[in-house]
LUMMARNU-894249 format. One line per 5 residues: their letters; for each residue x, y, z of C-alpha. Coordinates in Angstrom, 1 decimal, decimal comma. Each point is the difference from the previous one (the first is absolute). Layout:
N
a> X:Y:Z | ...
END
This chain:
569
xxxxx> 0,0:0,0:0,0 | 1,5:3,3:-1,0 | 0,2:3,0:2,4 | -3,2:1,7:-1,4 | -1,9:-3,2:0,5
xxxxx> 1,4:-0,4:3,6 | -1,1:3,6:0,8 | -3,5:-0,6:-1,4 | -0,3:-3,2:2,0 | 1,1:1,8:3,2
xxxxx> -2,7:2,7:-0,6 | -2,6:-2,7:-0,3 | 1,2:-1,9:3,0 | 0,7:2,8:2,5 | -2,9:2,7:0,4
xxxxx> 2,2:2,2:2,1 | 2,5:0,3:-2,9 | -2,9:1,0:-2,3 | -1,0:2,9:2,4 | 3,6:1,2:0,3
xxxxx> 0,5:0,1:-3,7 | -3,3:2,0:-0,5 | 1,2:2,5:2,7 | 3,4:0,3:-1,6 | -1,5:0,7:-3,4
xxxxx> -2,3:2,6:1,4 | 2,8:1,7:1,9 | 2,0:0,2:-3,3 | -2,9:1,6:-1,8 | -0,8:2,5:2,8
xxxxx> 3,7:0,9:0,4 | 0,2:0,6:-3,8 | -3,0:2,2:0,1 | 1,4:2,0:3,0 | 3,4:0,5:-1,6
xxxxx> -1,6:1,1:-3,3 | -2,3:2,4:2,0 | 2,8:1,3:2,2 | 2,2:0,7:-3,0 | -3,0:1,9:-1,7
xxxxx> -0,7:2,2:3,1 | 1,0:3,6:-0,5 | 3,0:0,9:2,0 | -0,1:3,5:1,8 | 2,2:2,5:-1,7
xxxxx> 1,2:3,3:1,4 | 0,7:2,8:-2,5 | 0,6:2,8:2,4 | 0,1:1,0:3,7 | -0,8:3,6:0,7
xxxxx> 1,9:1,4:1,8 | 2,9:-2,5:0,1 | 1,3:1,8:3,1 | -2,4:0,8:2,9 | -0,5:0,6:3,7
xxxxx> -2,4:-1,5:2,5 | -3,5:1,5:-0,6 | 0,6:0,6:-3,7 | -2,5:-1,2:-2,6 | 1,6:-2,5:-2,4
xxxxx> -1,5:-1,1:-3,3 | 1,0:-3,2:-1,8 | -1,0:-0,2:-3,7 | 0,1:-3,2:-2,0 | -2,3:-2,9:-0,9
xxxxx> -1,5:-3,3:1,2 | -0,2:1,1:3,6 | -3,6:-1,2:0,2 | -3,2:2,0:0,2 | -0,2:-0,4:3,8
xxxxx> 2,7:-0,5:2,6 | -1,4:-3,0:1,7 | 3,1:-2,2:0,8 | 2,3:2,2:-2,1 | 2,6:2,2:1,7
xxxxx> 2,9:2,5:-0,4 | 3,3:-0,9:1,5 | 2,8:2,4:0,7 | 3,4:-1,3:1,2 | -1,6:-3,3:0,8
xxxxx> -2,8:1,4:2,2 | -3,6:-0,1:-1,2 | -2,0:3,3:0,5 | -2,9:-0,3:2,6 | -3,6:0,4:-1,2
xxxxx> -0,1:3,6:1,4 | 2,6:1,2:-2,4 | -2,1:-0,6:-3,2 | -2,1:2,8:-1,4 | -1,1:-1,7:-3,4
xxxxx> 0,8:-3,1:-2,0 | -0,8:-0,5:-3,7 | 1,3:-2,3:-2,7 | 2,5:2,7:-1,2 | 0,4:2,3:2,9
xxxxx> 0,7:-0,3:3,8 | 0,0:2,9:2,4 | 1,3:-0,2:3,5 | 1,4:2,1:2,8 | 3,5:-0,9:1,2
xxxxx> 0,1:-1,4:3,5 | 2,3:1,4:2,7 | 2,2:-3,0:0,0 | 0,7:-0,2:-3,8 | 3,5:-1,0:-1,0
xxxxx> 2,1:0,3:-3,1 | -0,2:-3,0:-2,3 | -1,8:-1,8:-2,8 | -3,6:0,7:-0,6 | -2,2:-3,0:-1,1
xxxxx> -3,7:-0,3:-0,9 | -1,2:-3,5:0,8 | -3,3:-1,7:-0,7 | -1,1:-3,3:1,6 | 2,3:-2,0:-2,1
xxxxx> 2,3:2,2:-2,0 | 2,5:2,8:0,6 | 1,1:2,9:-2,2 | 3,6:0,7:-0,9 | 1,4:2,3:2,7
xxxxx> 0,3:3,8:-0,3 | 2,4:2,0:2,2 | -1,4:2,3:2,7 | 2,0:2,3:2,4 | -1,1:1,5:3,3
xxxxx> 1,0:3,7:-0,1 | 0,6:0,0:3,8 | 2,6:-2,7:-0,4 | 1,9:1,7:-2,9 | 3,4:0,9:1,4
xxxxx> 0,7:3,8:0,5 | 3,2:1,6:1,3 | -0,1:0,5:3,8 | 2,4:1,8:2,3 | 2,6:-2,3:1,6
xxxxx> -0,7:1,4:3,4 | -2,5:-2,1:2,0 | -3,1:2,2:0,8 | -1,9:0,1:3,2 | -3,6:-0,9:-0,8
xxxxx> -1,9:1,3:3,0 | -1,6:3,3:-0,9 | 1,1:3,0:2,2 | -2,0:3,2:0,6 | 2,4:2,8:0,9
xxxxx> -2,4:3,0:-0,1 | -3,5:1,1:-0,9 | -0,8:3,3:-1,9 | -2,4:0,9:2,9 | -0,7:-1,5:3,4
xxxxx> -3,6:1,2:-0,2 | -2,2:-0,4:-3,1 | -3,7:-0,2:-0,8 | -2,0:-2,7:-1,9 | 0,6:0,4:-3,8
xxxxx> 3,2:2,2:0,4 | 3,4:-0,9:-1,5 | 2,5:-1,7:2,2 | 3,6:-0,6:-1,2 | 1,8:-2,9:1,6
xxxxx> 3,8:0,2:-0,2 | 2,3:-3,0:0,7 | 1,6:-2,9:-1,8 | -0,7:-3,5:-1,4 | -3,6:0,7:-1,0
xxxxx> 0,5:-1,6:-3,4 | 0,4:1,8:-3,3 | -3,7:-0,5:-0,8 | -3,1:-0,6:2,1 | -1,0:-3,4:-1,4
xxxxx> -1,8:-1,8:2,9 | 1,5:2,3:2,7 | -2,3:2,3:2,1 | 0,0:2,7:2,6 | -1,9:-0,8:3,2
xxxxx> -1,7:2,4:2,5 | -1,4:-0,5:3,4 | -3,9:-0,5:0,1 | -1,9:0,5:3,2 | -2,6:-2,7:0,4
xxxxx> -2,7:0,4:2,6 | 1,8:3,1:1,3 | 2,5:-2,3:1,7 | 2,9:2,5:-0,6 | -1,9:3,3:0,5
xxxxx> -1,5:-1,1:3,3 | 3,2:-1,7:1,4 | 1,8:1,6:3,0 | 3,3:-1,5:-1,3 | 1,0:-0,8:-3,5
xxxxx> 2,7:-2,5:-1,0 | 1,4:-1,2:-3,3 | -2,0:-3,3:0,2 | -3,3:2,0:0,1 | 1,1:2,4:-2,7
xxxxx> 0,9:-2,8:-2,5 | -2,8:-2,4:0,9 | -2,3:1,3:-2,8 | 1,7:1,6:-3,0 | -1,6:1,1:-3,3
xxxxx> 1,9:0,4:-3,3 | 0,0:3,1:-2,2 | -2,6:-0,8:-2,6 | 0,7:-0,6:-3,7 | -3,7:0,3:-0,7
xxxxx> 0,3:3,6:1,5 | 3,2:0,7:-2,0 | 1,8:0,7:3,3 | 3,4:-1,1:-1,4 | 1,6:3,0:-1,9
xxxxx> 3,6:-1,2:-0,5 | 2,4:-2,7:1,2 | 3,7:-0,4:0,0 | 2,7:-1,9:2,0 | 0,5:3,1:2,2
xxxxx> -3,2:2,0:-0,1 | -3,8:-0,7:-0,1 | -2,6:2,6:-0,5 | -3,5:-1,1:1,2 | -3,3:1,5:1,1
xxxxx> -1,2:-0,7:3,5 | -2,8:-2,6:-0,5 | -3,5:0,2:1,0 | -0,3:-1,6:3,5 | 3,5:0,8:1,2
xxxxx> 0,5:1,0:3,6 | 2,8:1,5:2,1 | 2,5:-2,7:0,7 | 2,8:-1,4:-2,3 | 0,8:-0,4:-3,7
xxxxx> 1,7:-3,1:-1,3 | 1,5:-0,9:-3,4 | -0,7:-3,7:-0,9 | 1,8:-1,4:-3,1 | -1,7:-3,4:0,3
xxxxx> 3,3:-1,5:1,2 | 0,7:2,2:3,0 | -1,5:2,9:1,8 | 1,7:3,2:1,2 | 0,0:1,0:3,6
xxxxx> -2,9:2,2:0,9 | 0,2:3,7:-0,3 | -2,2:2,2:2,2 | -2,5:2,2:-1,8 | -2,9:2,3:1,1
xxxxx> -3,2:0,2:-2,1 | -1,6:3,4:0,3 | -3,7:-0,3:0,8 | -1,0:3,6:0,5 | -2,3:-0,2:-3,0
xxxxx> -1,5:-3,3:1,1 | 0,6:-3,7:0,5 | -1,6:-3,3:-0,6 | -0,6:-2,7:2,7 | -0,2:-3,7:-0,9
xxxxx> -2,2:-1,8:2,5 | -2,1:-3,0:0,7 | 1,6:-2,5:-2,4 | -2,0:-2,8:-1,3 | 1,5:-3,0:-1,9
xxxxx> -2,2:-1,4:-2,8 | 0,1:-3,3:-1,9 | -1,5:1,0:-3,4 | -0,8:-2,2:-3,0 | -1,7:0,3:-3,4
xxxxx> -0,4:-2,1:-3,1 | -0,3:0,5:-3,7 | -1,7:-2,6:-2,1 | 0,4:-0,6:-3,8 | -2,5:-2,3:-1,8
xxxxx> -1,8:-0,8:-3,3 | 3,1:0,7:-2,1 | -0,7:-0,1:-3,8 | 3,1:0,3:-2,1 | 0,8:0,0:-3,7
xxxxx> 3,4:-1,5:0,5 | 1,9:0,3:3,3 | -1,4:2,4:2,6 | 2,3:1,8:2,4 | -1,7:2,0:2,8
xxxxx> 2,0:2,2:2,4 | -1,4:1,1:3,4 | 1,4:3,0:2,0 | -1,0:-0,6:3,6 | 0,5:3,0:2,3
xxxxx> 2,2:-0,2:3,0 | -0,9:2,2:3,1 | 1,9:3,3:-0,1 | 3,0:0,4:2,3 | 0,0:3,3:1,8
xxxxx> 0,6:1,3:3,7 | -3,5:-0,8:1,0 | 0,1:-3,5:-1,6 | 3,7:-1,1:0,1 | 1,7:-3,4:-0,4
xxxxx> -2,5:-1,7:-2,4 | 0,5:-3,8:0,0 | -1,1:-2,1:-3,0 | -0,6:-3,3:1,9 | -1,6:-2,2:-2,7
xxxxx> -0,5:0,2:-3,8 | -1,7:-2,8:-1,8 | 1,0:-0,9:-2,6 | 3,6:1,5:0,0 | 0,0:3,3:-1,9
xxxxx> 2,4:0,7:-2,9 | 0,9:3,2:1,7 | -0,3:0,5:3,8 | 0,0:3,8:0,1 | -0,2:2,0:-3,3
xxxxx> -1,4:3,5:0,3 | -1,7:-1,0:3,3 | -1,7:-3,0:-1,7 | 0,4:-3,7:0,1 | 0,2:-1,2:-3,6
xxxxx> -1,8:-3,2:-0,9 | -0,1:-1,5:-3,5 | -2,0:-3,0:-1,4 | 0,1:-1,6:-3,3 | -3,0:-1,9:-1,5
xxxxx> 0,1:-2,0:-3,2 | -3,5:-1,4:0,2 | -3,4:1,6:0,4 | -2,0:-0,2:3,3 | 2,8:-1,4:2,1
xxxxx> -0,6:-0,2:3,8 | -0,1:3,2:2,0 | 3,3:1,5:1,2 | 0,1:1,5:3,4 | 2,7:2,4:1,2
xxxxx> 0,2:0,6:3,8 | 2,0:2,7:1,7 | 0,5:0,2:3,8 | 1,7:2,9:2,0 | 0,8:0,9:3,5
xxxxx> 0,2:3,7:0,7 | 0,0:2,4:2,9 | -2,2:3,1:-0,1 | 0,4:3,0:2,3 | -2,5:2,6:0,8
xxxxx> 1,3:3,4:-1,1 | -0,8:3,1:2,0 | 1,3:3,4:-1,3 | 0,7:3,1:2,1 | 0,4:3,0:-2,2
xxxxx> 0,8:3,6:0,8 | -1,4:1,8:-3,0 | 1,8:3,3:1,0 | 3,3:-1,7:-0,6 | -1,0:-1,3:-3,5
xxxxx> 1,4:2,1:-2,8 | 0,1:-0,4:-3,8 | 1,4:-3,2:-1,6 | 3,7:0,1:-0,4 | 0,4:-3,2:-2,0
xxxxx> -2,6:0,2:-2,8 | 2,7:-0,9:-2,4 | 0,5:-3,3:1,8 | -1,3:-3,0:-2,1 | -2,4:-1,0:2,7
xxxxx> -1,7:3,3:0,4 | -0,1:0,8:-3,7 | -1,7:-3,4:-0,8 | -2,5:0,6:2,8 | -1,1:3,3:-1,4
xxxxx> -0,8:-1,0:-3,6 | -3,3:-1,3:-1,5 | 0,2:-3,6:-0,9 | -2,1:-2,9:-1,2 | -1,6:-0,3:3,4
xxxxx> -0,1:3,6:1,4 | -1,7:2,7:-2,2 | 1,6:2,9:1,7 | 0,2:2,1:-3,2 | -3,8:-0,4:-0,7
xxxxx> -1,8:3,4:-0,2 | -2,6:-1,0:2,5 | 2,7:-1,1:2,5 | 1,9:3,3:-0,3 | -3,1:2,1:0,3
xxxxx> -1,2:-1,8:3,1 | 3,5:0,1:1,5 | 0,1:3,8:-0,4 | -3,4:0,3:1,5 | 1,0:-2,0:3,1
xxxxx> 3,4:1,3:0,9 | -0,5:3,7:-1,0 | 3,0:2,0:0,9 | 1,4:-2,6:2,6 | 3,8:-0,6:-0,6
xxxxx> 0,8:-2,4:2,8 | 0,2:-3,6:-1,3 | -1,4:-1,6:3,2 | -2,9:2,4:0,2 | -0,8:-0,4:-3,8
xxxxx> -0,1:-3,8:0,5 | -2,3:0,3:2,9 | -2,4:2,3:-1,8 | -0,3:-2,4:-2,9 | -0,5:-3,0:2,3
xxxxx> -2,7:1,8:2,0 | -1,7:1,2:-3,3 | -0,4:-3,7:-1,2 | -1,2:-1,2:3,4 | -2,6:2,8:0,1
xxxxx> -1,2:0,1:-3,5 | 0,3:-3,5:-1,5 | -1,9:-3,2:0,9 | 1,9:-3,2:0,4 | -1,4:-3,2:-1,7
xxxxx> 0,8:-3,3:1,8 | -0,2:-2,1:-3,1 | 2,9:0,2:-2,4 | -1,0:1,4:-3,4 | 0,6:-1,6:-3,4
xxxxx> 3,6:0,0:-1,2 | -0,8:2,2:-2,9 | -1,6:2,7:2,2 | 1,7:3,4:-0,1 | 1,3:1,5:3,3
xxxxx> -0,9:3,4:-1,2 | -3,6:-0,9:0,7 | 0,7:0,9:3,6 | 0,5:3,6:-1,0 | -3,0:0,0:-2,5
xxxxx> -2,5:-2,1:2,0 | 1,2:0,5:3,6 | 0,2:-3,7:0,8 | 2,5:-2,9:-0,5 | 1,7:-3,0:1,5
xxxxx> 3,3:-0,1:2,0 | 1,9:-0,2:-3,3 | -1,5:3,2:-1,3 | 0,6:1,8:3,3 | 3,7:-1,0:0,0
xxxxx> 0,7:0,8:-3,6 | -1,8:3,4:0,0 | 1,6:1,0:3,3 | 3,4:-0,8:-1,5 | -0,9:2,0:-3,1
xxxxx> -1,1:3,0:2,0 | 3,2:-0,1:2,1 | 2,2:-0,2:-3,1 | -2,0:2,9:-1,5 | 0,8:1,9:3,2
xxxxx> 3,7:-0,7:-0,7 | 0,2:-2,5:2,9 | 1,8:-3,3:-0,9 | -2,4:-2,9:0,5 | -0,6:-3,7:-0,8
xxxxx> -3,1:-2,2:0,0 | 0,6:-3,2:2,0 | -1,6:-3,3:-0,8 | -0,4:-3,0:2,2 | -2,5:-1,6:2,4
xxxxx> -1,9:1,1:3,1 | -0,3:-2,6:2,7 | -3,0:0,0:2,5 | -0,3:-1,3:3,5 | -1,1:-3,5:-1,3
xxxxx> 3,1:-0,1:-2,3 | -2,1:0,4:-3,0 | 1,7:2,1:-2,7 | -1,1:2,2:-2,8 | 1,8:1,8:-2,8
xxxxx> 0,6:3,6:1,1 | 1,7:3,2:-1,0 | 1,5:2,9:1,9 | 2,6:2,8:-0,4 | 3,4:1,3:1,1
xxxxx> 1,2:3,5:-0,5 | 3,5:1,4:0,5 | 0,8:2,8:2,6 | 3,5:1,4:-0,2 | 2,1:-0,9:3,0
xxxxx> -2,7:-2,4:1,3 | -0,3:-2,6:-2,7 | -3,0:-2,0:-1,4 | -3,2:0,7:1,9 | -3,0:-2,4:-0,3
xxxxx> -3,6:0,9:-0,5 | -3,1:-2,1:-0,7 | -2,8:2,3:-1,3 | -2,4:-3,0:-0,4 | 0,1:-0,9:3,7
xxxxx> 0,0:3,6:0,8 | -3,2:0,4:-2,0 | -1,7:-2,8:2,0 | 0,7:-3,2:-2,0 | -1,4:-2,9:2,1
xxxxx> 2,0:-3,0:1,1 | 0,3:-2,0:3,2 | 2,4:2,0:2,1 | 2,6:-1,7:2,3 | -1,0:-0,1:3,7
xxxxx> 3,6:0,9:1,0 | -0,2:3,4:-1,8 | 0,0:3,2:2,1 | -1,0:2,2:-2,8 | -3,0:2,2:0,9
xxxxx> -0,3:2,4:-2,9 | 0,7:-2,0:-3,1 | -0,3:3,0:-2,4 | 2,8:1,8:1,9 | 2,1:-3,1:0,5
xxxxx> 0,2:-1,1:-3,7 | 1,6:3,3:-1,0 | 3,7:-0,5:0,9 | -0,4:-3,4:1,7 | -0,5:-3,5:-1,0
xxxxx> -1,0:-3,1:2,0 | 1,9:-3,4:-0,3 | -3,0:-1,5:-1,9 | 1,0:1,3:-3,4 | 2,3:-2,4:-2,0
xxxxx> 1,8:1,8:-2,8 | 0,6:-1,6:-3,3 | 0,5:3,0:-2,3 | 1,3:3,5:0,5 | -1,0:2,0:-3,0
xxxxx> -0,6:-1,2:-3,5 | 2,4:-2,6:-1,4 | 0,3:0,3:-3,8 | 1,5:-3,4:-1,0 | 1,4:-1,0:-3,4
xxxxx> -1,1:-3,2:-1,7 | 2,5:-2,8:-0,4 | -0,9:-0,2:-3,7 | -1,2:2,7:-2,4 | -2,9:-2,1:-1,5
xxxxx> -1,3:-1,3:3,4 | -3,6:0,3:1,0 | -0,2:2,0:3,3 | -2,6:-0,4:2,7 | -0,5:2,5:2,9
xxxxx> -1,9:-0,4:3,2 | -1,6:3,5:0,6 | -1,0:1,1:3,5 | 1,9:-2,9:1,4 | 2,4:-0,2:3,1
xxxxx> 3,1:1,0:-2,1 | 0,3:2,9:-2,4 | 1,9:-1,3:-3,0 | -0,4:0,0:-3,8 | 0,6:-3,7:-0,6
xxxxx> -1,3:-2,9:2,0 | -0,1:-2,6:-2,8 | 1,8:-0,4:-3,3 | -0,8:-2,6:-2,7 | 1,9:-0,6:-3,2
xxxxx> -1,7:0,3:-3,4 | -0,8:-3,7:-0,3 | -2,3:0,2:3,0 | -3,5:0,2:-1,4 | -1,8:0,4:3,4
xxxxx> 0,1:-1,1:3,6 | -1,7:0,9:3,3 | 1,6:1,3:3,2 | -0,9:0,7:3,6 | 2,0:2,0:2,6
xxxxx> -1,1:-0,3:3,6 | 0,2:3,0:2,4 | 2,9:-0,6:2,4 | -1,3:-1,7:3,2 | 1,4:0,0:3,5
xxxx> 0,8:-3,5:1,2 | 1,2:1,2:3,4 | 1,1:3,0:2,0 | 2,6:0,2:2,8
END
């Protein structure tokens, strides 16, 4: 019997051999199919990296082909390290956009899909590029040798002289003493521990930083600063404290009765209909950091955002390639302290504004998409109310009292397309109308002012979208006012409040039940020029973009909850 006959006989005699033979043949067929398919799969190809040299925080664009319509399991790898999900801004088949992380290194850049990798391109971290340095070893601890003045007022310029501040500001900051619950002002004895226990930085939002060099810093005394010390913090080391006195003859603000809130809200995206691949970007507001609301903590974000804090927003992005996919839910949770603010002002000591050229004040004096301060009806009413009054505090108070006396507050929030100017024309409006028109009248009276957006929390921890104002008084700082509550807006007051005359209280003072998300109008730019933009008018934050969908998104539905309080401490 020849060999083929023996093999045939063995197959007939041993069933197990027959099974093994069949499995072997199937494996050969499947392996061949896989190899053919693998060879035919398009390999990612990088044509350019822009820029080829960058620093942490820079936007980088990779152009090429075969990256895949969605990121899914794909990735960008630099110097052997894959970028985290929060670094990506957008991903298409021929373009990837991402933000360089803080720990990026020089090395080869590769685009990888689930199974294939591109040929590498070279990328360099600008921070790591060698530059000539002095041979002498430098002391890194910043040193303050002298201040331009030992006594200054809020908003005034202070020059700090010394060494080792760094050639540019970067992440460095100047810290000032803050007096919480009058612990310092009421103390019989003050020590350095007390003066440095609560510190606030000069604010970039308020354009407090004027110039920065290794030996000299020019900064404005920030809103909320109190007599104590000033410290230069480079992020690596802090200087020794330097004593300073904050002049309060024009007035001062007290920060009292702190409450700590656990706040959460969600945004839902559903019913997506797409012509190809739909990309929807959400801009979820973060509570605003200020002296009355310092040290915001982002405790939980689900799912992980692509950008953690971009223009005071958490940036989420979803990609859908099929219609009517399951609902996507985005949850944000924050822990934040909120102080009550009480302002004591001496109107006689208030003069004309010295710093109207300052970016902060000039921006708070102009008409914008939210505040119609240049409207004819606003200007005429402003002139009627203030008459010949020149004092900024007195003008602000006259306008506040006029609105409380002559306009009726509506408890129900009006439709998003309602015009705030109806408050002037019809004599009634909601809290949004009161805040916007009060801001407009203040600006028309040449008083810098902002409309604030956030939520109002009642005794039962129920929250509602709410709006109020801040106006700037020279040498005092930002002063709060809530004309809607002053006009009698009803909500369940807290039993721990000692406020008797609410109308008088809400001019110049603010309780710790207002949670701030937006200070003034935030005009945002879309990530793509052909995006479809969605706004949320009369919502808890004041910004021009909440949702952004690419051109292939035919339609979808969305729902934003009002931030809810999960706990108070």
